[in-house]
N, C-alpha and C positions, 0 to 999 in steps of 0.2 A: 565615484559613486556619490549620489546626492541624497538629501532627505526630502526631496520633492514629492511628498506623499499626496495621495488623493484626498479630497475633502472627506469622503466617507471614512477613510482610515484615521484621519486626524480626530474625527468625532467619536471614534470607537474607544471604549475602555479596554485596553489590551491586557491580556494575562498570558503567562507562560509557566506551566507547571510540569515537573518531571516526577510523577508518582512512582516511576519504575526504577529500581536499582539495576544498573547495567554491569554485568560481569562477562568477561570474554577472554579467550586465549585458545591456543592449540591444545586440544585434549581437555578443555574446560568441562565437557559433558561428564567427566568422571567425578566432578564435584557436586553434581545435581542433588544426590541424596542428602548430603550434609546441609546443603543450602536450603532445600525444601523443608527439612526437619527444623531448621532455625526459624522458619515461618510458623511453626506450631502445628504443622500438618502431620496427622497420624495415618490418614488414609486418603490417597489421591486418586482422582479420576484422570486417567491418561487419555487425552483426546488427540486422535490422529486419523489419518486416512488409510484405507485398505492397502494401497500400494506401499506406503512407507512402512506399515506394520509388517506386511508379508516379506518385504526386502530385508527385514531385520534391523532397520535403522533405529528402532525404538529399544532394541535389546539392551544396549549399554545404559540407557536411561532407567529402564526397569530394574536392572541389576544393581545400579547405584542406589536407587530408592530403597530396594529391599535390604541391601547391606546396611543402610542407615536405619533400618527398622520402620520404614514407611510402607504400609500396605498399598497395593495397587489394584484398582479396578480398571478395566480397559473398555473404552468406547472408540472403536476403530471403523466407524461408518461415515466419516466426514466426506461430503461431496463438494465439488467446485460450486461456487456461488451458493453457500449453504442456506437452505430454506428454513422457514419457521418450524415445519414439522420435524426436521432433523434436530433442531435445538430442543424441542419438546421431548424427543426420544432420549437425548443425552441427559436432560434434566431429570427425567424419570429414573434413569439408571443411577445418577448421582444421589438421589434421595433413597432409592432402594438399597444401595450399597453403604449408606451412612458415611459418605465421604465428607471431608472437611477441607478439601483443597483440590486444586486443578493443576495439571501439567499438560501443556499443549506442545506437541512435537509435529513439525511440518511447515507448510506454507501458510499464507494468509487465511485460507479457509479454515484450517484447524485452529488457528489462534482466535479468529473471529467467532467460531463455534464455541470455543471454551469461554470466551468473554460473555457470550449470550447465555450460555448455561449458567454462568455465575450470576447474571442478572435475574434469571428465573429462580435461582436458589435463594436469593435474598429479597425478592419482591413478590407481591401478589400479581396474579395474572400471567400473561405471556410477554415475551420480549417485544411483541408487536404493540403492546400498550405503551412502550417506552420509546417509540420512534421519535427521532429528533425532528419534530414537526409541530406546527401550531395546533393547540388543542390536545396534545398528547401529554402524558405525565413525564416529569423529569425524574431521573434516577435519584433515589433518596438514601440508599445504603451502599456501602463498599462491598464489592463482590468478594467471595472467599479467596484466600491466598492463591494467586495464580502465578505460575512460572511458565514463561514462554521459551521454547527452544527452536529457533527457526532452522529449517533445512534448505531454505532458498534465500537468496539475497535480492529482495524486491519489495514486498508490500510494506515492510517496516511495522507491521502489526504488532511485533514484539514490544514496541514502545509507544504506539499510538493510543489515543484515548477514544477510539471508535471501533465498533464492529459493524460490518456491512452484511446484512442479512436479506434474503430474497423472500418477498411475499408472493407466492406462486399464484394466488387468486387474482391479485392486481397486475401480475407480471411486472413487478416493480422491486428494485433493490433499495432498501432504506438504511439509514445510519441510526445507531443508538450509541450513546456514549457520554463522555465527560471524564474528569479525573477519577470518578468512582469506578469506572470500568477498566481502567488501565491495569496491566500486569503489575504485580508486586515486585517481580524479579524477572529479568531475562538473562539467559546464559547463551552466549554466542560462541560457537565452536566451528571454525572454518572447515575442520575435518569432516563435519557432517554434510558439507556442501559438495564434496568432490564427486559424489555419485549423480549429481544433477546432469542430465544429458544436455548437449549444446543448445537445443531449441528452448529448453526451460531456462537455462542460464541467460539466453538472449532476452526472452520476454520478461522475465522477472527483473533483469538488470535494467532494461529500458523503463520498466515501471518505476524503479527506484529513481532513475534520472528524471522521470516525469514528475514524481512527487516534489523533488528538489526544485526543478525549473518552475513548476506551477506555483509552488509556495514562495519562491524568491520573487516572482513577478506579480503575485496577486495583489489586489487592492489593500488587503489587510496585513501585509507583511510588516514585520517589526525587526529591529536590529538583531535580536537574538535568533530569530528564525532565518534571517538573511545569512547570519554567520554559519549556522549548521548546514543550511541549504547549499551555500557556495562550496563548502568543503566537500559535501556529498557529491556535487557535480564534478569537482576536480578528481576525487577518488574514482568515481564511476567512469569518467572519460578516460582516465589513465589505465584502468584495469579491465574494463568490460571485454575488450577484444581478446585480451590474453586469457581470461577465464573461459571465454567461448571457444577458443582454439585449443586450450589445454586444460581440461577439467581438473587435473591433479596439480596444477600450479597453485600451491598453498598461499603464496604471497598475493596472487591475484584474487584468490577466494577470500582471503582475509580482508583485502582492500574493498572488495565488493560487499562483504558483510558489514563493514563499517559504513560504507556509502548508504546501504539500505537503512541501517539504524539511524544515521544522521538525518537522512531524508525523512524518516518516520517521525523524528522529533520535530522537524519543521512542519510536517503535515499534521501532526498530532494536536497542535494547539490552535490551529486556525482552519483553513479551508484549502481548496486547490483551485481548479479552473475548468475550462471547457473540456479538456481531454478526459478528466475524471467524471464530469457531469455526463458526457456522451457515453463513456464506457459503462458507467454504473446503470444508466437507464437502458442501454442496449443489452447489458447482461441480464436484466430482469425479463427480457423478452425472448432472447436466444441464448442458449447455454454456451456462450463463447468464453474462452479463457481470458480472464481480466487483463493480465499483463500483455498478452499478445494483441488484444484489442487496443489497449492504450498505445502500444508501440506503433501499430499501424496508423494511429491518429496523430501522433506527436508532430510529424513534419507539417501537415496541413494546419494544425492548431497553432504552432509557432509562426507559420507563415501569415496567419490571420492576426496573431496577437502582437507581433513585434512593434507595430505602430503605437500600441498602448503604452509602452515603456521602453523606447529605443535604448536609453542609457543602460538599463539593466540587461537587455538582450545583448548589448555590446560587451558588457562585463561577463556574461555567460560565454561569449566567444573566447574570451581570455581563459576562462576556467576550462574550456574544451581543449586548450592548448594551441589555439590559433594565434599567430603573430598579427596583432591588430595595429601595430605601431604606425603603419602608413595608411591606415583606413580612417575614414570619417566615422562618426557614431552610427550613421545609417548603414554604411557599408559593413561595419563590424556586426551590427544587429542582423543583417541579412546573411552574413557568413555563418552565424550560429544556426540559422534555419537550414541552410544547405548542409552544414555538418551533420545535423540530425537526420536529414534525408539520406545522406551517405551511410551513416551508422546503421540505419534500419536495413539498408541494402546489404551492407557487409555482414550483418547478423542473420541474413536470410529470413527476415520476418515476413510471413505470408500477408497478403493484402486482405482487406475486409471481405472481399468477394471470395477469396480462397478460404477464408474462415467460415463461409456459409452465410454471409450477410448479402442480401440482394439490394441493388441500387433502387429497386422499386419501393423500398421501405424509407427512403430519405425523408419524405414529408412527415411521416409518423415519428421517425426517430428525432427529427428536429423539434417537434412539439414536445416529445417526452423529455428531451434534454433541458428544455426550459423549466421543467418542474423540479429539477435537481437543485438543491440549495448552493452547490458549488458554482453555479452559473453567476451568482452574485459577486464572487471573489475574482472573476476573470479580469485581467488587466485592460482589456478592450471590451466595450459594451457589447452585449449579445442580445439578439432577438431571433425569431424563427428564421428570418431571411439569412442572418449570419450563420446559423447552424446549418442551413441548407447549403450555403457556399462551402463550408468546411467539409461537409459530407461529400459534396460533389468533387472536391479536391481529392478526398480519400479514394474515390472511384475514378479519378482521372477524367472527370466529365467537364472540367473547367480548366483553363490554362494556368500554369504556374506563374507567379508574379514576382519571384525573387531570383 
């Protein structure tokens, strides 16, 4: 591995912050109450989705909080790709219940919703006013004490410094964030992950891999993000098929939980690349599941990107477990691309078309992807023509090149 960085990266003033305390272990959820109380929370808004709540996954969290003397108000209306209106509803309940802390239980949507509620609880206006875009306001205040408890191993939102929210009027997903929005504490308990069905394990797991791969190869990568991203890739590559095949394999669940968290750390301080630019803009137009969408795109994105940093894609092949000793750098880089294509097939990830995306949308989707700030971090230069090519590969409308 070399330090042959892009000019843009060398000119950038890099930072890496970890505002979130990370605690983990089998059965760790039983410690939630005591840990949240230490943050000074006396009444917490529990933010989760209806499925998680009705399945009873939040029950041990509520019991632990109440045993510690922390009152609980419940907001269990979280939707995939959470919209601005949902955040407003949660913020209203937070204020009405006189809460002074947040506990998010679930996947990325629940954690992002809780972060955005925290923004509205500590700032004037709505979360839309704090979009990470030119002309918008930066966050000025730390959100209320937030504890994240992931039930999936994918988004890494438990430790990232971003919330991804949907503006339904623009049909656009935007980011808001920085260190002030990060969770104060995350509690990672692999026992909460065993109820994930195989298809959720697959799509969230590939999303974690995508975070790590895109952050490792992006133009703004730095040594510390490289370190956590590479370990995330190794963990995910080793455990993802096991977790998919046997949901009660606690070792595999633990490994994937760590992979998602490490990938979240790499993603949390910088940016990603084409796959996330494409999936976020697409998700603002069509209600696709984010992880499933990213997973369907990763092979074509890597196929396009490997030329942008062959040495790093060759190193990814090693992290995947490929024996590259007899390969050239180019051969190893291409091997990483084909490994990803095989993984997506093994995990039975549906194609974009099977997810309800029409190839007739390619031109529009390519234009929208160019608007996403993660385009800038991609290791190979992007334009509409490039995004058109990647989308055509997703739909098998252009030949494979590796």
